[in-house]
Structures are given as C-alpha cells and as structure tokens.
C-alpha positions as CSV (number, residue, x, y, z in Angstrom):
1,M,-21.2,8.1,-20.5
2,N,-20.3,8.1,-16.8
3,V,-22.3,5.4,-14.9
4,E,-22.0,5.5,-11.1
5,Q,-21.9,2.2,-9.3
6,P,-24.7,1.3,-6.8
7,V,-24.1,2.5,-3.2
8,S,-23.1,-0.3,-0.9
9,E,-25.0,-0.8,2.4
10,S,-21.8,-0.1,4.3
11,S,-21.5,3.4,2.7
12,W,-24.7,4.7,4.4
13,F,-24.6,6.6,7.7
14,K,-27.5,7.8,9.8
15,S,-28.0,11.4,10.7
16,S,-27.0,12.3,14.3
17,Y,-30.5,13.8,14.7
18,S,-32.2,10.5,13.9
19,S,-32.3,9.3,17.5
20,G,-35.3,11.6,18.4
21,A,-38.7,10.3,19.5
22,G,-40.3,11.5,16.3
23,G,-38.8,8.8,14.1
24,E,-37.7,11.3,11.4
25,C,-34.6,9.5,10.1
26,I,-32.4,9.9,7.1
27,E,-29.3,8.2,5.9
28,V,-26.6,9.7,3.7
29,A,-24.0,8.1,1.4
30,T,-21.4,10.3,-0.3
31,R,-19.8,9.6,-3.6
32,P,-17.4,11.8,-5.6
33,A,-20.1,13.1,-8.0
34,R,-23.3,12.7,-5.9
35,V,-24.6,12.7,-2.3
36,H,-27.4,10.1,-1.8
37,V,-30.1,10.5,0.8
38,R,-32.7,7.9,1.8
39,D,-35.3,7.2,4.5
40,S,-33.7,5.0,7.1
41,K,-37.1,3.5,8.0
42,D,-37.7,2.4,4.4
43,T,-34.4,1.6,2.6
44,T,-36.2,-0.2,-0.2
45,R,-37.3,3.2,-1.7
46,A,-35.1,5.0,-4.2
47,A,-32.6,7.3,-2.7
48,L,-32.4,11.0,-3.7
49,A,-29.1,11.8,-5.4
50,V,-27.9,15.4,-5.5
51,D,-24.8,17.3,-6.5
52,P,-22.4,17.8,-3.5
53,T,-22.6,21.6,-3.8
54,A,-26.4,21.5,-3.6
55,W,-26.2,19.2,-0.6
56,A,-23.7,21.5,1.2
57,A,-26.0,24.5,0.5
58,F,-29.0,22.5,1.9
59,V,-27.1,21.5,5.1
60,E,-25.9,25.1,5.6
61,F,-29.4,26.4,5.2
62,A,-30.9,23.8,7.5
63,A,-28.3,24.6,10.2
64,R,-29.5,28.2,10.5
C-alpha cells in the first residue's frame, strides 16, 4: 500500500489567473503521483487529487 503524505502549506501555489476581479482562485500542489487542486478562498475544504497526465490534459484543453 502506497500512502501519500499530506501536502504542506508551502507546497501550494496560486494560479496566475487568480488576481482577477471575479475572485475565481485555485491553488495547485504537485507530488510525484498526484496533482492536488483546491479553492484558495476556502483552504479548509478537501483538495481534488488527480493523476499528473489527467491534469496535463485538462490544462492543455483549458488553454485552447
């Protein structure tokens, strides 16, 4: 069983698009086996954890 350690607060970084007036902000933390995504306005909620290849596909799609 491979248990991943919790993500430290210093590992999170905010999206460069998060400075807009709409307040839509996310933070991302990368680990070898997972990419973690959370709402920067409510960091107490659970983060979404996805496979790095799935995250890369999402970012590529969103950039279009």
